[in-house]
C-alpha positions in Angstrom: 0.0 0.0 0.0 1.4 3.4 -1.0 1.1 6.4 1.3 1.1 9.9 -0.3 1.6 12.6 2.3 0.3 15.9 0.9 -1.1 17.1 -2.5 2.4 18.2 -3.6 3.4 14.6 -3.8 0.8 13.6 -6.3 2.3 12.7 -9.7 0.9 12.0 -13.2 1.2 8.3 -12.5 -1.4 8.7 -9.7 -4.2 9.7 -12.1 -7.0 7.3 -12.6 -8.5 5.6 -9.5 -11.6 4.5 -7.6 -11.8 6.8 -4.6 -13.5 7.3 -1.2 -13.0 10.2 1.1 -13.4 10.6 4.9 -11.8 10.5 8.3 -12.3 6.7 8.8 -11.8 7.2 12.5 -12.1 3.7 14.1 -12.5 1.9 10.7 -15.8 0.4 12.0 -18.1 -1.9 10.1 -19.7 1.0 8.3 -16.2 2.0 7.0 -15.4 -1.6 6.2 -18.5 -1.8 4.0 -17.3 1.3 2.1 -13.8 -0.2 1.7 -15.2 -3.5 0.5 -17.3 -1.8 -2.2 -14.2 0.3 -3.2 -12.1 -2.8 -3.6 -14.8 -4.6 -5.7 -15.1 -1.6 -8.1 -11.4 -1.2 -8.3 -11.0 -4.8 -9.4 -13.9 -4.4 -11.9 -12.3 -1.3 -13.5 -8.7 -2.5 -13.1 -7.9 0.7 -11.2 -6.2 1.4 -7.9 -8.4 1.6 -4.8 -7.6 4.9 -3.2 -8.7 6.4 0.2 -8.4 10.1 0.9 -8.0 11.1 4.6 -7.1 14.2 6.5 -4.4 14.9 9.2 -5.3 16.6 11.5 -9.0 15.7 11.2 -11.0 18.7 10.3 -12.6 19.0 13.8 -9.1 18.9 15.3 -8.1 21.8 13.1 -11.1 24.0 13.7 -11.7 23.3 17.4 -8.8 21.4 18.9 -9.9 21.7 22.5 -13.4 20.5 21.6 -12.5 17.8 19.1 -13.8 14.3 20.0 -11.2 11.7 21.3 -9.4 9.9 18.6 -10.4 6.3 18.1 -7.1 5.5 16.3 -3.9 7.2 15.3 -2.8 7.5 11.7 -0.5 4.5 11.9 -3.4 2.3 13.3 -5.7 3.5 10.6 -3.2 2.7 7.9 -2.7 -0.8 9.4 -6.5 -1.3 9.2 -6.5 -0.2 5.5 -4.1 -3.0 4.6 -6.7 -5.6 5.4 -9.1 -4.2 2.8 -7.2 -4.2 -0.4 -6.5 -0.5 -0.4 -3.8 0.3 -2.9 -3.1 3.9 -2.0 -3.8 6.4 0.7 -3.7 10.1 0.0 -3.2 11.9 3.3 -4.1 15.6 3.1 -2.5 18.0 5.5 -5.6 19.9 6.7 -4.4 23.4 7.3 -5.7 27.0 6.8 -4.9 26.9 3.1 -6.7 23.6 2.5 -9.7 24.8 4.6 -10.1 27.8 2.3 -10.2 25.6 -0.9 -13.6 26.2 -2.6 -15.9 23.3 -3.5 -15.1 23.9 -7.2 -11.3 23.7 -6.5 -11.8 20.5 -4.6 -13.7 19.0 -7.6 -10.8 20.1 -9.8 -8.4 18.2 -7.5 -10.5 15.1 -7.9 -10.7 15.4 -11.7 -7.3 16.6 -12.7 -5.0 15.5 -9.9 -6.5 12.1 -9.1 -8.4 11.4 -12.3 -11.3 9.8 -10.3 -13.4 7.4 -12.3 -15.7 6.2 -9.5 -16.3 8.0 -6.2 -17.9 6.4 -3.1 -19.1 8.8 -0.4 -22.1 9.2 2.0 -25.0 11.3 0.9 -24.3 13.7 3.8 -20.7 14.3 2.6 -19.8 18.0 2.5 -16.6 19.6 1.2 -15.0 22.9 0.3 -14.9 26.2 2.1 -17.7 26.6 4.6 -18.9 23.1 3.5 -20.7 24.5 0.4 -20.1 21.4 -1.7 -22.6 18.5 -1.3 -23.5 15.1 -2.8 -25.7 16.6 -5.6 -22.8 18.9 -6.6 -20.5 15.9 -6.9 -23.1 14.1 -9.0 -23.3 17.1 -11.4 -19.5 17.2 -11.6 -19.5 13.5 -12.3 -21.9 13.9 -15.3 -19.7 16.7 -16.6 -16.4 15.0 -16.2 -17.3 11.3 -16.7 -17.1 9.7 -13.3 -19.7 7.9 -11.2 -20.7 9.1 -7.8 -22.2 6.4 -5.5 -23.8 6.8 -2.1 -23.0 4.1 0.4 -26.1 3.5 2.3 -26.1 3.6 6.1 -25.1 0.4 7.9 -27.2 -0.4 11.0 -26.7 -2.6 14.0 -29.5 -3.0 16.6 -31.6 -0.6 14.5 -29.2 2.2 14.8 -26.6 3.7 12.5 -23.0 2.6 12.8 -20.9 5.6 13.3 -17.6 6.8 14.9 -19.7 8.8 17.4 -21.7 5.7 18.4 -18.5 3.7 18.8 -16.8 6.5 20.8 -19.9 6.6 23.1 -19.8 2.9 23.7 -16.1 3.0 24.7 -16.7 6.0 27.0 -19.5 4.1 28.7 -17.3 1.0 29.0 -19.6 -1.1 26.8 -16.9 -3.1 25.1 -19.3 -5.7 23.8 -21.2 -3.1 21.9 -17.9 -1.6 20.6 -16.9 -5.0 19.4 -20.2 -5.4 17.5 -19.6 -2.0 15.8 -16.0 -2.9 14.9 -16.4 -6.5 14.1 -13.5 -7.1 16.5 -12.3 -5.9 19.9 -11.2 -2.3 20.2 -7.4 -2.2 19.7 -4.7 0.3 20.7 -1.3 0.0 19.1 2.1 1.5 20.1 5.7 1.0 21.0 6.7 0.0 24.5 8.7 2.7 26.2 10.6 3.1 29.4 8.6 4.4 32.3 9.3 5.5 35.9 9.5 1.8 37.0 6.8 2.5 39.6 5.0 -0.7 38.8 8.1 -2.7 39.3 8.5 -1.2 42.7 4.9 -2.2 43.5 5.6 -5.8 42.4 3.6 -5.4 39.2 6.0 -4.4 36.3 4.3 -2.7 33.4 4.9 -2.2 29.7 4.2 1.5 29.0 2.8 2.7 25.7 2.5 6.5 25.1 -0.8 7.2 23.3 0.4 10.4 21.5 -3.1 12.0 21.5 -4.8 14.7 23.4 -7.5 12.4 24.8 -8.6 8.8 24.5 -12.1 7.5 24.2 -11.9 5.2 27.2 -10.3 5.3 30.7 -10.0 2.7 33.4 -8.6 -0.7 34.2 -9.1 -3.5 31.7 -8.4 -7.1 30.9 -6.4 -7.1 27.7 -4.7 -9.4 25.2 -1.4 -8.3 23.7 -0.2 -9.2 20.2 3.3 -8.6 18.7 5.3 -10.6 21.2 6.4 -14.3 21.3 3.6 -16.5 22.6 0.8 -14.2 21.5 -1.8 -13.5 22.6 -0.5 -12.6 26.0 -3.1 -11.9 28.8 -2.7 -8.8 30.9 -4.2 -6.1 33.0 -4.0 -2.5 31.6 -4.6 0.9 33.0 -5.5 3.7 30.6 -5.4 7.1 32.1 -3.3 9.7 33.9 -2.3 7.6 37.0 -3.6 10.1 39.7 -2.2 8.2 42.7 1.4 8.7 41.5 1.0 12.1 39.9 1.2 10.8 36.4 0.3 14.1 34.7 -2.2 15.2 32.2 -1.3 13.1 29.2 -3.0 9.6 29.1 -0.8 6.6 29.0 -1.4 2.9 28.5 0.3 0.7 31.2 0.1 -3.1 30.7 1.0 -5.7 33.4 1.4 -9.0 31.5 0.3 -12.0 33.6 3.1 -14.5 34.4 5.6 -12.7 32.1 9.1 -11.5 32.8 10.9 -10.8 29.5 12.5 -7.5 28.5 10.4 -6.0 25.6 11.3 -2.4 25.4 11.1 -0.9 22.0 8.7 -3.6 20.7 5.6 -2.5 18.7 2.5 -4.2 20.1 -1.3 -4.3 19.5 -3.5 -4.4 22.6 -7.0 -5.7 22.4 -9.3 -4.2 25.1 -11.6 -7.0 26.2 -13.3 -6.3 29.5 -13.5 -3.3 31.8 -12.6 -4.1 35.4 -13.1 -0.7 37.1 -12.7 3.0 36.7 -9.3 4.6 37.3 -9.1 6.2 40.7 -6.8 7.9 43.2 -5.7 5.9 46.2 -4.6 7.4 49.6 -1.4 5.4 49.6 0.8 3.1 47.5 -0.1 0.2 49.7 -3.8 0.7 48.9 -2.9 1.0 45.2 -0.9 -2.2 45.4 -3.8 -4.1 47.1 -6.2 -2.9 44.4 -3.9 -4.0 41.6 -3.6 -7.4 43.2 -7.5 -7.6 43.1 -7.4 -6.4 39.5 -5.0 -9.2 38.6 -7.3 -11.8 40.3 -10.3 -10.4 38.4 -8.4 -10.6 35.1 -7.3 -14.1 35.7 -10.9 -15.1 36.4 -12.0 -13.4 33.2 -9.4 -15.2 31.1 -10.2 -18.6 32.7 -13.7 -18.2 31.4 -12.8 -16.3 28.2 -10.8 -19.2 26.8 -13.0 -22.0 27.8 -13.6 -24.3 24.7 -17.1 -24.3 23.2 -18.5 -27.8 22.7 -20.0 -28.3 19.2 -23.7 -29.0 19.3 -24.0 -27.5 22.8 
Protein backbone atom coordinates (compact mmCIF):
# COMPACT_ATOMS: atom_id res chain seq x y z
CA UNK A 1 0.00 0.00 0.00
CA UNK A 2 1.38 3.40 -1.03
CA UNK A 3 1.08 6.40 1.30
CA UNK A 4 1.10 9.86 -0.29
CA UNK A 5 1.62 12.62 2.27
CA UNK A 6 0.31 15.91 0.88
CA UNK A 7 -1.07 17.10 -2.45
CA UNK A 8 2.40 18.22 -3.57
CA UNK A 9 3.45 14.57 -3.77
CA UNK A 10 0.77 13.60 -6.31
CA UNK A 11 2.28 12.70 -9.69
CA UNK A 12 0.90 12.00 -13.16
CA UNK A 13 1.15 8.26 -12.45
CA UNK A 14 -1.40 8.69 -9.66
CA UNK A 15 -4.16 9.74 -12.08
CA UNK A 16 -6.98 7.25 -12.58
CA UNK A 17 -8.55 5.65 -9.53
CA UNK A 18 -11.58 4.47 -7.61
CA UNK A 19 -11.82 6.79 -4.61
CA UNK A 20 -13.47 7.25 -1.24
CA UNK A 21 -13.03 10.20 1.12
CA UNK A 22 -13.43 10.57 4.89
CA UNK A 23 -11.85 10.50 8.33
CA UNK A 24 -12.34 6.74 8.78
CA UNK A 25 -11.84 7.18 12.52
CA UNK A 26 -12.08 3.71 14.08
CA UNK A 27 -12.48 1.88 10.73
CA UNK A 28 -15.76 0.36 12.02
CA UNK A 29 -18.12 -1.95 10.11
CA UNK A 30 -19.67 0.98 8.26
CA UNK A 31 -16.24 2.04 7.01
CA UNK A 32 -15.40 -1.57 6.20
CA UNK A 33 -18.49 -1.79 4.00
CA UNK A 34 -17.30 1.26 2.05
CA UNK A 35 -13.79 -0.19 1.69
CA UNK A 36 -15.22 -3.49 0.51
CA UNK A 37 -17.27 -1.75 -2.19
CA UNK A 38 -14.21 0.29 -3.16
CA UNK A 39 -12.08 -2.85 -3.62
CA UNK A 40 -14.78 -4.58 -5.69
CA UNK A 41 -15.15 -1.64 -8.08
CA UNK A 42 -11.38 -1.16 -8.33
CA UNK A 43 -10.99 -4.79 -9.41
CA UNK A 44 -13.85 -4.43 -11.90
CA UNK A 45 -12.34 -1.32 -13.51
CA UNK A 46 -8.72 -2.48 -13.10
CA UNK A 47 -7.87 0.71 -11.24
CA UNK A 48 -6.20 1.36 -7.87
CA UNK A 49 -8.44 1.61 -4.80
CA UNK A 50 -7.62 4.95 -3.16
CA UNK A 51 -8.66 6.40 0.20
CA UNK A 52 -8.35 10.14 0.93
CA UNK A 53 -8.01 11.06 4.62
CA UNK A 54 -7.06 14.19 6.54
CA UNK A 55 -4.43 14.93 9.21
CA UNK A 56 -5.30 16.55 11.47
CA UNK A 57 -8.95 15.65 11.17
CA UNK A 58 -11.05 18.75 10.33
CA UNK A 59 -12.62 19.01 13.80
CA UNK A 60 -9.14 18.89 15.34
CA UNK A 61 -8.07 21.80 13.14
CA UNK A 62 -11.10 24.04 13.67
CA UNK A 63 -11.67 23.34 17.40
CA UNK A 64 -8.77 21.35 18.88
CA UNK A 65 -9.93 21.71 22.49
CA UNK A 66 -13.44 20.46 21.64
CA UNK A 67 -12.54 17.76 19.13
CA UNK A 68 -13.75 14.25 19.99
CA UNK A 69 -11.24 11.73 21.30
CA UNK A 70 -9.35 9.93 18.57
CA UNK A 71 -10.40 6.31 18.08
CA UNK A 72 -7.13 5.55 16.34
CA UNK A 73 -3.93 7.25 15.28
CA UNK A 74 -2.80 7.52 11.67
CA UNK A 75 -0.55 4.45 11.88
CA UNK A 76 -3.37 2.33 13.32
CA UNK A 77 -5.70 3.55 10.57
CA UNK A 78 -3.17 2.67 7.87
CA UNK A 79 -2.70 -0.80 9.36
CA UNK A 80 -6.46 -1.32 9.16
CA UNK A 81 -6.55 -0.25 5.51
CA UNK A 82 -4.05 -2.96 4.55
CA UNK A 83 -6.69 -5.58 5.42
CA UNK A 84 -9.14 -4.21 2.84
CA UNK A 85 -7.15 -4.23 -0.41
CA UNK A 86 -6.51 -0.48 -0.37
CA UNK A 87 -3.79 0.30 -2.92
CA UNK A 88 -3.09 3.91 -2.05
CA UNK A 89 -3.81 6.40 0.74
CA UNK A 90 -3.72 10.13 0.01
CA UNK A 91 -3.22 11.88 3.34
CA UNK A 92 -4.12 15.57 3.07
CA UNK A 93 -2.53 18.01 5.50
CA UNK A 94 -5.62 19.87 6.73
CA UNK A 95 -4.43 23.43 7.35
CA UNK A 96 -5.72 26.97 6.83
CA UNK A 97 -4.91 26.90 3.13
CA UNK A 98 -6.74 23.64 2.51
CA UNK A 99 -9.72 24.76 4.62
CA UNK A 100 -10.14 27.76 2.29
CA UNK A 101 -10.24 25.63 -0.88
CA UNK A 102 -13.56 26.20 -2.65
CA UNK A 103 -15.86 23.33 -3.54
CA UNK A 104 -15.06 23.93 -7.22
CA UNK A 105 -11.32 23.71 -6.52
CA UNK A 106 -11.83 20.48 -4.62
CA UNK A 107 -13.68 18.98 -7.59
CA UNK A 108 -10.82 20.15 -9.83
CA UNK A 109 -8.44 18.23 -7.55
CA UNK A 110 -10.52 15.07 -7.93
CA UNK A 111 -10.73 15.40 -11.70
CA UNK A 112 -7.29 16.64 -12.74
CA UNK A 113 -4.96 15.50 -9.93
CA UNK A 114 -6.52 12.15 -9.12
CA UNK A 115 -8.42 11.37 -12.30
CA UNK A 116 -11.25 9.82 -10.32
CA UNK A 117 -13.41 7.37 -12.28
CA UNK A 118 -15.66 6.18 -9.47
CA UNK A 119 -16.32 7.97 -6.18
CA UNK A 120 -17.87 6.40 -3.07
CA UNK A 121 -19.13 8.81 -0.37
CA UNK A 122 -22.06 9.17 2.00
CA UNK A 123 -25.02 11.28 0.90
CA UNK A 124 -24.26 13.66 3.80
CA UNK A 125 -20.69 14.30 2.59
CA UNK A 126 -19.80 18.02 2.54
CA UNK A 127 -16.65 19.64 1.20
CA UNK A 128 -15.03 22.92 0.26
CA UNK A 129 -14.86 26.25 2.07
CA UNK A 130 -17.72 26.59 4.57
CA UNK A 131 -18.88 23.10 3.51
CA UNK A 132 -20.65 24.49 0.44
CA UNK A 133 -20.13 21.37 -1.68
CA UNK A 134 -22.57 18.48 -1.29
CA UNK A 135 -23.52 15.14 -2.82
CA UNK A 136 -25.68 16.63 -5.59
CA UNK A 137 -22.80 18.91 -6.61
CA UNK A 138 -20.53 15.87 -6.92
CA UNK A 139 -23.13 14.07 -9.03
CA UNK A 140 -23.35 17.06 -11.36
CA UNK A 141 -19.54 17.18 -11.64
CA UNK A 142 -19.51 13.46 -12.35
CA UNK A 143 -21.89 13.91 -15.27
CA UNK A 144 -19.73 16.72 -16.64
CA UNK A 145 -16.38 14.97 -16.21
CA UNK A 146 -17.26 11.32 -16.73
CA UNK A 147 -17.07 9.71 -13.30
CA UNK A 148 -19.70 7.91 -11.25
CA UNK A 149 -20.68 9.08 -7.76
CA UNK A 150 -22.19 6.44 -5.52
CA UNK A 151 -23.82 6.82 -2.12
CA UNK A 152 -22.96 4.08 0.36
CA UNK A 153 -26.13 3.46 2.30
CA UNK A 154 -26.10 3.60 6.08
CA UNK A 155 -25.11 0.41 7.91
CA UNK A 156 -27.16 -0.40 10.99
CA UNK A 157 -26.70 -2.59 14.05
CA UNK A 158 -29.48 -2.96 16.61
CA UNK A 159 -31.62 -0.65 14.46
CA UNK A 160 -29.18 2.25 14.85
CA UNK A 161 -26.61 3.69 12.46
CA UNK A 162 -23.01 2.55 12.82
CA UNK A 163 -20.85 5.63 13.28
CA UNK A 164 -17.61 6.78 14.88
CA UNK A 165 -19.68 8.81 17.37
CA UNK A 166 -21.67 5.74 18.42
CA UNK A 167 -18.46 3.71 18.75
CA UNK A 168 -16.84 6.46 20.82
CA UNK A 169 -19.89 6.64 23.11
CA UNK A 170 -19.80 2.87 23.65
CA UNK A 171 -16.13 3.02 24.66
CA UNK A 172 -16.68 5.98 26.98
CA UNK A 173 -19.49 4.06 28.68
CA UNK A 174 -17.26 0.98 29.04
CA UNK A 175 -19.58 -1.09 26.84
CA UNK A 176 -16.85 -3.09 25.11
CA UNK A 177 -19.27 -5.70 23.77
CA UNK A 178 -21.21 -3.05 21.87
CA UNK A 179 -17.93 -1.57 20.61
CA UNK A 180 -16.91 -5.03 19.40
CA UNK A 181 -20.19 -5.35 17.48
CA UNK A 182 -19.62 -1.99 15.79
CA UNK A 183 -16.03 -2.85 14.88
CA UNK A 184 -16.44 -6.54 14.09
CA UNK A 185 -13.50 -7.14 16.45
CA UNK A 186 -12.28 -5.95 19.88
CA UNK A 187 -11.21 -2.32 20.18
CA UNK A 188 -7.43 -2.17 19.71
CA UNK A 189 -4.71 0.30 20.70
CA UNK A 190 -1.26 0.03 19.13
CA UNK A 191 2.09 1.52 20.08
CA UNK A 192 5.71 1.01 20.97
CA UNK A 193 6.73 -0.05 24.49
CA UNK A 194 8.73 2.72 26.17
CA UNK A 195 10.63 3.09 29.42
CA UNK A 196 8.56 4.42 32.32
CA UNK A 197 9.32 5.48 35.87
CA UNK A 198 9.53 1.81 37.02
CA UNK A 199 6.80 2.51 39.62
CA UNK A 200 4.95 -0.69 38.75
CA UNK A 201 8.10 -2.74 39.28
CA UNK A 202 8.50 -1.20 42.73
CA UNK A 203 4.93 -2.24 43.55
CA UNK A 204 5.57 -5.81 42.39
CA UNK A 205 3.59 -5.41 39.15
CA UNK A 206 5.99 -4.40 36.35
CA UNK A 207 4.29 -2.71 33.42
CA UNK A 208 4.92 -2.18 29.74
CA UNK A 209 4.20 1.48 28.98
CA UNK A 210 2.77 2.70 25.67
CA UNK A 211 2.52 6.45 25.06
CA UNK A 212 -0.75 7.19 23.28
CA UNK A 213 0.36 10.39 21.47
CA UNK A 214 -3.07 11.97 21.45
CA UNK A 215 -4.78 14.71 23.43
CA UNK A 216 -7.51 12.44 24.77
CA UNK A 217 -8.59 8.81 24.52
CA UNK A 218 -12.12 7.45 24.17
CA UNK A 219 -11.89 5.25 27.24
CA UNK A 220 -10.26 5.27 30.67
CA UNK A 221 -10.00 2.73 33.43
CA UNK A 222 -8.58 -0.70 34.20
CA UNK A 223 -9.14 -3.50 31.67
CA UNK A 224 -8.42 -7.12 30.90
CA UNK A 225 -6.44 -7.13 27.66
CA UNK A 226 -4.70 -9.38 25.17
CA UNK A 227 -1.38 -8.29 23.67
CA UNK A 228 -0.17 -9.21 20.19
CA UNK A 229 3.27 -8.64 18.68
CA UNK A 230 5.28 -10.63 21.23
CA UNK A 231 6.35 -14.26 21.26
CA UNK A 232 3.62 -16.52 22.60
CA UNK A 233 0.83 -14.16 21.52
CA UNK A 234 -1.81 -13.48 22.56
CA UNK A 235 -0.55 -12.64 26.02
CA UNK A 236 -3.06 -11.92 28.78
CA UNK A 237 -2.71 -8.82 30.87
CA UNK A 238 -4.23 -6.06 32.98
CA UNK A 239 -4.03 -2.54 31.57
CA UNK A 240 -4.59 0.91 32.99
CA UNK A 241 -5.52 3.67 30.56
CA UNK A 242 -5.41 7.10 32.11
CA UNK A 243 -3.28 9.65 33.93
CA UNK A 244 -2.28 7.61 37.04
CA UNK A 245 -3.63 10.06 39.67
CA UNK A 246 -2.18 8.20 42.67
CA UNK A 247 1.43 8.68 41.55
CA UNK A 248 0.97 12.08 39.90
CA UNK A 249 1.21 10.78 36.36
CA UNK A 250 0.35 14.12 34.73
CA UNK A 251 -2.19 15.22 32.16
CA UNK A 252 -1.31 13.05 29.17
CA UNK A 253 -3.00 9.63 29.12
CA UNK A 254 -0.80 6.56 28.99
CA UNK A 255 -1.43 2.86 28.52
CA UNK A 256 0.27 0.67 31.16
CA UNK A 257 0.09 -3.10 30.74
CA UNK A 258 0.96 -5.69 33.37
CA UNK A 259 1.38 -8.98 31.50
CA UNK A 260 0.32 -11.98 33.56
CA UNK A 261 3.05 -14.51 34.35
CA UNK A 262 5.57 -12.72 32.12
CA UNK A 263 9.10 -11.47 32.82
CA UNK A 264 10.95 -10.85 29.50
CA UNK A 265 12.48 -7.50 28.47
CA UNK A 266 10.36 -6.02 25.64
CA UNK A 267 11.34 -2.35 25.44
CA UNK A 268 11.06 -0.93 21.95
CA UNK A 269 8.67 -3.61 20.68
CA UNK A 270 5.58 -2.54 18.74
CA UNK A 271 2.46 -4.18 20.14
CA UNK A 272 -1.27 -4.34 19.50
CA UNK A 273 -3.46 -4.35 22.60
CA UNK A 274 -7.03 -5.68 22.39
CA UNK A 275 -9.25 -4.19 25.12
CA UNK A 276 -11.58 -7.02 26.19
CA UNK A 277 -13.28 -6.27 29.50
CA UNK A 278 -13.52 -3.28 31.83
CA UNK A 279 -12.61 -4.11 35.42
CA UNK A 280 -13.10 -0.72 37.08
CA UNK A 281 -12.67 3.03 36.74
CA UNK A 282 -9.29 4.65 37.27
CA UNK A 283 -9.14 6.23 40.73
CA UNK A 284 -6.82 7.94 43.18
CA UNK A 285 -5.73 5.95 46.25
CA UNK A 286 -4.59 7.39 49.56
CA UNK A 287 -1.39 5.35 49.64
CA UNK A 288 0.82 3.14 47.51
CA UNK A 289 -0.11 0.20 49.74
CA UNK A 290 -3.78 0.75 48.93
CA UNK A 291 -2.94 0.96 45.24
CA UNK A 292 -0.91 -2.24 45.43
CA UNK A 293 -3.77 -4.08 47.15
CA UNK A 294 -6.20 -2.92 44.45
CA UNK A 295 -3.85 -4.00 41.63
CA UNK A 296 -3.64 -7.42 43.25
CA UNK A 297 -7.46 -7.60 43.15
CA UNK A 298 -7.44 -6.43 39.53
CA UNK A 299 -5.03 -9.21 38.57
CA UNK A 300 -7.25 -11.79 40.28
CA UNK A 301 -10.30 -10.41 38.44
CA UNK A 302 -8.44 -10.56 35.11
CA UNK A 303 -7.31 -14.14 35.69
CA UNK A 304 -10.91 -15.12 36.42
CA UNK A 305 -12.01 -13.41 33.22
CA UNK A 306 -9.41 -15.20 31.12
CA UNK A 307 -10.17 -18.58 32.66
CA UNK A 308 -13.74 -18.19 31.39
CA UNK A 309 -12.84 -16.29 28.20
CA UNK A 310 -10.78 -19.15 26.80
CA UNK A 311 -13.01 -22.02 27.76
CA UNK A 312 -13.59 -24.28 24.72
CA UNK A 313 -17.05 -24.29 23.19
CA UNK A 314 -18.54 -27.77 22.70
CA UNK A 315 -19.97 -28.32 19.24
CA UNK A 316 -23.70 -29.00 19.33
CA UNK A 317 -24.04 -27.48 22.81
